[in-house]
N, C-alpha and C positions, 0 to 999 in steps of 0.2 A: 299699621306701620309699614313703611317701605324699607324692608330689611336690606334689599339690594343696594339702596342708596347709601345706607350706613356701612355696608360691607365694602363697597368700592371707593368710598370717600377718601380713606387713608391712602389707597393706592394712587388715586388721582392726584392727591397732594404731593406724593413722592415724585410722580412723573413731572408735575409742574416745577417742583423744586429742582429736579435734575435738568430740565430744559433751561431754567434760569441760570443754573450753574454752568452749563455747557456754553451758554452765550456770553459768559464773562470773558473779558479780554485779559488772558493770562499774561501776555507780554507787558501790558500796562501795569498789571499787578506786580510783576517782577521788578520793573523799573521804579515804581513807587515805593516798594519795599526795600529796594536797593540790595536785594539778595535773591539768588535763585536756589531753589531746593531741588537737588539732583539725586535721584535714587541710584545707588550703585551697590552691586553685590560684592562685598569685601571678603567673601569666602570663596571666590572663584578666581584664583591666580591663573594667568598673569593679568586678567582684566581688573580685578580688585583684590586687595590683600593688605595685610599689615606687615611692615618690615620688621627688622630685628629690634627696633626701638619703639614698636607698637604704633608707628605712624602709618596712615593710610597711603597706599601706593598702588601702582598698576596702570595699565593702558587707559582704562576708563576713567580712573581718577585724574590722570594727566589731561585727558581730553576734556573732562568737566572743568578743570582749572583753566584751560585755554578758552573754553566757551564762556565762562564767567568773566574772564579778563576782557575778551572782545566785546562782551555785552556791557561792560563797565559796571559790574555789580559784584558784591561779595558772593562767596560760594558756601553753601551748607550741604554736606553730604548726608543723605538719608540712607542708612544701611538697609538693604533688602535681601531676600533670598529669591531663588528662581520662582517658587510658587506664588510669592506675594508681590511681585513686581507690578502686575496689572491692578490688583486691589489697592495698593498704595497710591497709584496714579489716579484711579477713579474716585478715591475718597479724599483726594487733594492733600495727601500727606507729602506729596512731591509734585513739583511743576513738570518735570520731565524725567525720563528714565534713560540712563546710560549704564547698562548692565549686561553686556554681551547679548543684546536683545535682538534675536533673529526675527526677520520679517517673514511672517507666515500668513496665509489666507485666513486661518482661524483667528489670529490676533487682529488682523485688519478689520474684522467684523465688529470689534469692540473698541479699538483705539486706532489712532493715526500714527504714522511713522514719518520721520524726515527722510531725505535721500540717504542711502547707505554710506557709512563712513568706514566700514570694514567687512571682512568675510570670515565665516566660521565653518570649517568642515566638521561635521559630526561623525564620529567613528565608533567602531567596536574594537576594544583592546582586549588582549588575552595573552596567555603564556606563549613564549616564543616557539616552543615545540608543537603547539596545538595546530592541527590542520583545519583552520577555520578561514574560509575565504568569502563566505556569503551568509545570508540569514539561514539558509537551509542547513548549514553546518552547526547551527546553534541548537539543533534538536537534542533534547536531553541535558542541556546545560542551563546554569543559572547566571543571569546577567544583572548586575547592579546598575541603577540609574537614578538620577534625581527627579523626583516627582514634578510634573508640570512643565519640564523643560522641552526644548526642541528635540533633544536626544531621546526623551521619553516618548514623544509623539512618533518619531521615526522608527524607534525600536518596536513600538506597539504595532505600527503599520506593517513593518517588514516581517515581524514574527507571527502575524495573524494566521498566515497559511502554513506555519511550520508547527509540527506536533511537539508537545512536551518542552516548550521553552518556558522556563520559570523566570519571570521578571520580578526582581525585588526592588521596590521603590523606597528611596530615602528622602527625607524632608529638605535637605540642603546638600550642597556640593561637598562641604567639609566631611559630613558623615558618610556620604557615598565613597569619597576617596579613601577615607580611613578604613572602610569595610574591605576595600580591595587591597590597600597597602598592608593591612594586617593579616590578609589571607582568609578573611571570612567569605569573600567571593573571589573567583578567578577571572571573571569577565566583567567588562565595564563598557557601558555606552555613554559617551560624553563628547564634549568638544575636543578637538585634536590637541589643544594645549594641556589638557588634563593628564595625558599619558606620561609625558616627561616629569610632571609634577609628582605623580604617584611614585615613579621610579626614584626621584630624588628623596622622597620621604622614607623610602625603604629600598635601598639599592639591591637587596637580595631578591626582590620581586622581578622576575624576568618578563615584564609586561611590554608588549609591542602593539602597534596598530595592525589589526587583522584585516579590516576593510572599511571603506568610507561608505556610510549610509546615505549621506546627502551633504551638499554644500549650500550654505545660506548666507546671504548678506545680512549684516546687522546694522541697526540704525537707532536714532533717538526716538523713544516712544513719547507720545503726547496725547492729550485727550482730544476726542473728536470735537469739532467746532472751534478749536483754537487756531483759526485761520491765519491771523497776523503772526503768531508765534511760529507756525509751520513755515510760512513764507520766509521769515527771518532765519530759521534754522536751515532751510534748504539752501539759501544763499550762503550762509556761513559754512556749511559742509562743502559746497562747491569751491568756495574761495580757498579753504584750508586744505582741500585735496590738491588743488592746482598749485598752490604755493609750497606744498610739500610738508607742511607742519604736522598734519595728521599722519602722513606716511612715516615721518621721522619717529613719532611715538610708536607706531605699529612695528617698525623695524627694531626699535630698542627693546621691545618686549617679546617679539616673536621670531626675530632673527631673519626675517624675509620681508620683501616689499609687498605692498598691496598690488592686485592685478593692474596691469598697465592701463586697461580701459577705464579704470576708476580715476586715474590721475590726469586724464586729458581735460 
């Protein structure tokens, strides 16, 4: 009996199925369905959150609504967390991801991105009186971060050469932020928008931005092979950056404008 043939047959079937799925025209599927499934992290203010009446809001929610309106279809928000954004996309639980999704070389090996529609500085925050200006100053300190995020990647990279940095990884942004706001941890690696959010949740926490680890553009995530959808999304992003609609959303939630070079 040829055991190798039986061993690899299931793997071959999965690969063929994946190839077939990748070649499907997601843009046509969305139009025929008359609805787009957009993954958004609603535990990551101000990108995604619930307002005082438990309604979904945030910059990514508003951008998703604009996207669906311009596409002429209904919108279904698929809640995700930082770690499961890519798995939800690859398993077709979502058509696209708008979830403060930073464009990185590692992610580009697995998925595609539209042209960027925003920027995220990722920072380390800590107590106001602490003399922390770089990764080297984190020696002997514990830093909270959400697992699998760009902040996690940058913190791991920067702290690799620093002795005795203890990184505590949480499974979602809400848990990470709670750990810092309640005093379980004093230091936090996160997107810049998270620092004022933690301060608002507990005004007694004297948290401030200590240093910027890296600045990343963020974009709409989509599956590789979705060429027609990528072309449409790229054109949509360019149009809505130029006409100011995406920038209006960004200013409303972040209090500042996108970089001038993005709006040309």
